[in-house]
Structures are given as C-alpha cells and as structure tokens.
C-alpha positions as CSV (number, residue, x, y, z in Angstrom):
1,M,0.0,0.0,0.0
2,I,1.2,3.5,-0.9
3,I,0.9,6.2,1.8
4,L,2.9,9.2,0.4
5,H,3.5,10.6,-3.0
6,N,5.9,13.4,-3.9
7,H,6.5,14.8,-7.4
8,I,9.8,16.1,-8.5
9,K,9.0,18.8,-11.1
10,S,6.4,16.5,-12.6
11,F,8.9,14.1,-14.2
12,M,9.5,11.6,-11.4
13,E,7.0,10.3,-8.9
14,I,8.3,9.3,-5.5
15,V,6.3,6.5,-3.8
16,W,6.8,5.4,-0.2
17,K,5.7,2.0,0.9
18,E,3.4,1.8,3.9
19,N,5.2,1.7,7.2
20,F,8.5,2.8,5.7
21,S,11.2,3.9,8.2
22,I,14.5,5.6,7.3
23,M,17.0,7.2,9.6
24,V,20.1,9.1,8.3
25,K,22.9,10.0,10.7
26,S,26.4,11.3,10.5
27,E,29.2,9.6,12.4
28,I,32.8,10.6,12.5
29,D,33.8,9.9,8.9
30,E,30.7,8.3,7.5
31,V,27.0,8.6,6.8
32,V,24.8,5.8,8.1
33,I,21.4,5.1,6.4
34,S,19.3,2.7,8.4
35,A,16.0,1.5,7.2
36,N,13.4,-1.2,7.5
37,K,12.4,-3.4,4.6
38,E,9.8,-0.9,3.3
39,G,12.3,2.0,3.6
40,L,15.0,0.1,1.7
41,E,12.6,-0.9,-1.0
42,S,11.3,2.6,-1.4
43,L,14.9,4.1,-1.6
44,A,15.9,1.4,-4.1
45,K,12.9,2.4,-6.3
46,I,13.7,6.1,-6.0
47,I,17.4,5.5,-7.0
48,S,16.4,3.2,-9.8
49,D,14.0,5.7,-11.2
50,M,16.6,8.5,-10.9
51,A,19.1,6.4,-12.9
52,K,16.6,6.1,-15.7
53,C,15.6,9.8,-15.6
54,T,16.9,11.9,-18.5
55,V,16.3,15.3,-16.9
56,H,19.6,17.1,-16.2
57,G,20.2,17.8,-12.5
58,V,17.6,15.5,-11.1
59,H,17.8,15.2,-7.4
60,I,15.7,14.9,-4.3
61,H,15.9,16.4,-0.8
62,L,14.9,14.1,2.1
63,D,14.5,15.3,5.7
64,Q,12.7,14.6,8.9
65,Y,9.8,16.8,7.8
66,N,9.0,15.0,4.5
67,S,10.2,11.4,4.7
68,L,13.0,10.6,7.2
69,N,12.6,9.7,10.9
70,D,12.8,12.4,13.5
71,G,16.4,13.1,14.4
72,S,17.7,12.3,10.9
73,I,20.1,14.6,9.2
74,D,19.1,15.9,5.7
75,L,19.9,13.7,2.7
76,V,20.2,14.8,-0.9
77,I,20.3,12.1,-3.6
78,E,21.5,13.5,-6.9
79,K,22.2,12.0,-10.3
80,M,25.6,12.9,-11.7
81,D,25.8,13.5,-15.5
C-alpha cells in the first residue's frame, strides 16, 4: 500500500511504501542510512527511477519533515551527469 507521493518537477514520482522507516545520521567519517524493509525498497525504487531519468540535474531532498525519521540529518540524492 502506498501512503505518500511526492512529485519532482512532474517528471519523477516518489512512492513510499506503507510503514517505511528511514534514519540518516552522521558519524565521525561516514554517513549511516538505516531503514526497515519498506524503507530500503522505497529508496531502491527512487534510486532506480533516478538512474533512468533523462532530466539534467535530477535530485531529491529528504529530511525529517518529509520522509525521514525524527532526528535524521538531511539527505540529498543526486544523479551525476
């Protein structure tokens, strides 16, 4: 079941699976992304869709206000050209 949709400039739809949970934190020299099954599947779909997207500069900003767990640091996923 889908519970949240975001649109990135009308060319890529972001779909989060029900009960998804994603936490992003920074530790000394690394970033840790922890997620449950639904969160990992949702992120995998987003990244796969971004890889196929032909729009220059496609990226997404994720934070605790739109998709990440409380206490997460912001995360930007960006396709390099």
